[in-house]
N, C-alpha and C positions, 0 to 999 in steps of 0.2 A: 363373714366366719372365714370367705375365701382370704382376704388378708392376713387372717391368723396363721391356716395350712402353709400361706405363700411363706412369712417369716419362721415358720417352723422347717420346713423344708428348704429353704434356702436361705439360712441365718445370719449370711455375712455378701447376702447380694447388695450391691450398690442399690441404694433407693430411689436414684436418678436414672437408672433403668430406664430406655426409652418405652413410650407408650404400647402395649400388643406385644413385646416381646418376650414378656415369659408364658402369654397364652399359645406361642406358638411348639410352648416344652411340651413332651410329654405330663399328662397328668401321675401324679406316684400313683405306685402300686398302695392303696389302702392297708395291706397288713402291713408295712413298712411302720407307718406311724404308730403313733404311743395307741392303746385300746380305747380310751376313751375320747380321742379327738377320731378316730373312724366310725366309732358308737353314734358320736353326735352328727357327724356326716350322714352315717346312713337312716336314724333315726327322722331324715325331713324326706324321707322317700314313704309313698304312699305302698299297701301288700303287693300291687302286679311289680314295681320298681324292682321292691325289696327280694323279690322270689330271682328276679333277672340278675340282681347284684350277686345272690346265693350261688348264684350259677359258679361266679369267679370267686368269690368269696365265702367258701362254703361256714365256715364259722362264724366268720362277721354275720352275713346274711339270717342266717340259722340260731343267732343270739337271743334267747330266749325273753329277754330284756326288750328287743325292740319289736319284738310279737306280744307281748303283754302290751309294751304302752298302745301300739295299734288295734289290738281286741280292747282293749278301757277306753281309746278315742272315740270311736264307733259305737260301742255298746258298754256304756258306762256302768250300769248294773244290773247284771242274771246271777241267778242263783248258783251255777256251775261255781263263780269265781270263790264262793265260800267252800267249796269240793275239794281244792284243789291242793294235790300232795306232789309233796317232791319225788324223782324218780322217772318214771316212764312219761309222766305228762308234757304235753306238748302247746306251748299257745298259739302256735303256727298250726298244729292239725285243728286247734280248740278255734282258730279265726276265717280255718278254712269252712266247718261246720256251722258258728253261726253266719257266717254270710251265705253259706245253700238256705238254713233257713229264714232268713229272710228277704233271700229270693222268691221263698215256696209263700213267704207270709205278703209279698207286693202282688203275688198271682193270685191267693186265695187267701184270707187272713184267717179262718178256721183252718184250713190245711197249714197253714204255719203252727197255729196253735199246737195242734197235733204234733206236728213234727217237734217243736222245743220243749213238751213236754217227753215226748217218746223218748228223745236223745238227753233226755236228763238238762236239758240248757238251763231253763225255767222251771221252778214248781208251779203246780196248776192253781194255786192261790191268786186270787183276783188283784191283791197287791206287787205280788211277783211279777205277773204278766204286766200291770200299771207299767213297773219299773224298767221292764224291754223297751215298753211304749215308747215313754218317757224320755229314754236315756237313748235311744237308737238313733242313730244319725241318719240310718240309710233304709227306713220306712217310708213308702209316698202317702204323700198325704190322702190320697181315696181309700185303699185299704185300711188304713188307718180309722178313718172316718167311718163304713162303712162296718168294721169292726168295734168301736165303742160305740156305734149307735144298737149294733144288738147287744153288745155287753156291756150294761148302764153301770152294775156292780163294779168295772175294771174303770171305765169313766169315773165313778167317782173318787177313785182310791188315785187316778191319772189325776183328778185336782186336789186331790189331798197333797202330792206333790209339788204342786205349784206353791211358787212363794212371793205374791206378791206387795212387802212388805214396803213401805214408803217409795210407790210407783205412784204417779199419776195417773187415774182412772183410763185416757185413753192406750195411753204405754203399754198400763196392764191387761187388756183388753188386744193389744198388739200382741204382747207375750202368749195371751191364750192361744190365739189364731194360731201363731206358731208352731206349739205344738198338740192343738188339736183344732183339725181344719174345719172353716165356719160352714158348716151347710147351708143351701142357698135362703130359706123358710122352714117352716112347720114347727110340727113338736119338739122336733130334737135341737134345732135350735133353741129353743124356748128353755128345753130343760139344762141347757148348756150356758143358757146366763145367766140363769136361776141357781146354779148351781156357782158358776162365777162369782156372782153377786154376794152368795154366802160364805164363800172364802176370801174374796178381797174385803169384805169388813171384817173378819176374821183376823187377818192381818194387819188391818189396818185401824184399830178399835179408837186409837187417840183421835181419828176424824171426824165422830159421831155422826155418820151416814149412819142409816138403815138399809136393812138388805132390800125393803121392796123401793127405796129410794135409788139404789147402788141399780136396781135392774128397770127400770123407767130412765135412769141415766142411760145404761147400756143402749136400749133399742132407740133412743132418738141418737145416741153417738152414730149408729149405726146407720139411721137416716140419712143424718147430716152427711156422712159418705158418703153414702150414694148420689146423694143431690148435689156437693160438691163436685165430685170427681165423673159423675156420668154427662157425656159429652150430649146424649139426649135430652137435659134439661137446660133448659135455655134460660129459665131467670129462676136463679140460686136463692137457697137461703140467707137472710140477712145475718148480721149478729145481732139485728136488734129483735128480729121476727125469733130468730131459735131461744132466746133468751124468755120472749117472749112466750112460745108455747112451750116450753121445759118447765118453766115457772108453775103455769097453769098445769100442768099435771104432775108436778114433782112439788111440792107443798114444804115449804119450811125450807129446803134448799138453797144455799147462799147464792146471790144475782154474780157475785164478783165471781165464784166457781164456776156459773154455767157460764159467763164470759171467756174463761179461759179455758173449757173444755172446748168452745168452737175456736178461738186461735191456734189451740193444738192442730185440730182437722183438719182448718183451711191451708197452718204453715205446714205441716208435716206429712198430709194424707188422710187416705182410708183405714180404718181400725182391723182390718179383716183383708186384705191384702193378696193371703195364700189361700 
């Protein structure tokens, strides 16, 4: 991008100018550039830097297109987007409110839920709350885990939003745990794996795997991940042992598939790193 701007600002510059010579010149006023170039430059800023830029270039820094893009990059789907009307609506103000809502959610997810509904950012239905969680890039893992553990109806909807089509099972599990933080153990983990197995089979019917088989394979992969990644386990499980144990628990699963599952964990690592 810098080369493009340089050619626009200095179209007649000799291409053989000494390195660093142009860097000594003052950076051009963005307001003097074509609007599309100025907006392209500013589109690379985060919200804090864009606010600072607005102190110098008020019109450019407060451009609605830029703030709309920032909103949707941080919160991909919230109910309020469907109620946007022309006039006094400001995506910049919406960004600040959504940011406050996310901070509140990260402090206490149930207070965050109340804030979202009170300010009409998100409708109170489980699916709309699930979309906020599914697409919200700033939501921290711990409050998300606490919230979904209590709101199993929202968890169901979050799982419906996942797309595992044509994903290899360990990679699909990594996708799962990037969206739904893995609890260490217990009933909540079993619930997540159960819902995941059902969704994975629904997305990949051609694999011919049954839900119960996928459920057992998931726990086998979790245990293998711990075994291979833990420094406390001295005698690592071999590929032959993994195939033997997994085949014993999941009758009918192809041996080659089980071998490929082992290779994936061995080469890529844990299925639940977050």
